[in-house]
C-alpha positions as CSV (number, residue, x, y, z in Angstrom):
1,X,10.7,72.7,39.9
2,X,8.6,70.5,37.6
3,X,6.1,69.7,40.4
4,X,5.9,72.9,42.4
5,X,7.2,75.6,40.0
6,X,9.6,76.7,42.7
7,X,13.3,76.9,42.3
8,X,15.6,75.6,45.1
9,X,16.3,79.2,46.2
10,X,12.6,80.0,46.3
11,X,12.0,76.9,48.4
12,X,14.9,77.7,50.7
13,X,13.4,81.2,51.2
14,X,10.1,79.8,52.2
15,X,11.7,77.4,54.6
16,X,13.7,80.3,56.2
17,X,10.4,82.2,56.6
18,X,8.9,79.2,58.5
19,X,6.2,78.8,55.8
20,X,6.4,75.0,56.2
21,X,5.8,73.0,59.4
22,X,8.6,70.5,59.2
23,X,6.9,67.9,61.4
24,X,3.8,67.9,59.2
25,X,5.9,67.9,56.0
26,X,8.0,65.0,57.2
27,X,4.8,63.1,58.2
28,X,3.1,63.8,54.8
29,X,6.2,62.7,52.8
30,X,6.6,59.6,54.9
31,X,3.0,58.6,54.4
32,X,3.1,59.3,50.7
33,X,6.3,57.2,50.3
34,X,4.8,54.3,52.4
35,X,1.6,54.3,50.2
36,X,3.7,54.5,47.0
37,X,5.9,51.6,48.1
38,X,3.0,49.5,49.0
39,X,1.4,50.1,45.7
40,X,4.6,49.3,43.8
41,X,5.2,46.2,45.8
42,X,1.7,45.0,45.0
43,X,2.8,44.9,41.3
44,X,6.2,43.4,42.1
45,X,8.5,46.5,42.2
46,X,10.7,47.2,45.2
47,X,11.7,50.8,44.6
48,X,13.9,51.3,47.7
49,X,15.4,48.0,48.8
50,X,18.2,49.4,51.0
51,X,18.2,53.2,50.7
52,X,17.8,55.8,53.3
53,X,14.4,57.5,53.0
54,X,14.7,61.3,52.5
55,X,11.9,63.2,54.1
56,X,11.4,67.0,54.3
57,X,14.3,67.9,56.6
58,X,15.5,64.6,57.8
59,X,16.5,61.1,56.6
60,X,15.0,57.9,57.9
61,X,17.4,54.9,57.9
62,X,16.3,52.0,55.7
63,X,16.0,49.6,58.7
64,X,13.7,51.9,60.6
65,X,11.6,52.6,57.5
66,X,11.1,48.9,56.9
67,X,10.3,48.3,60.6
68,X,7.6,51.0,60.5
69,X,6.2,49.5,57.3
70,X,5.8,46.1,58.9
71,X,4.2,47.5,62.0
72,X,1.6,49.4,59.9
73,X,0.5,46.2,58.1
């Protein structure tokens, strides 16, 4: 709510109306988190050492996320 001004019920309504393209949302969130993690690691912070990575409507296992990070570098 702090970021978007939407409540959970507002957001669920928009999802049910197909306002969001889930593939594009997953991709955007994944890229943001990858960029955020790279920036934090640069200064010595490992924010998600062994967590699953929550995207828009799916979860990426930690091992897969780490593998995609290495292949991007």
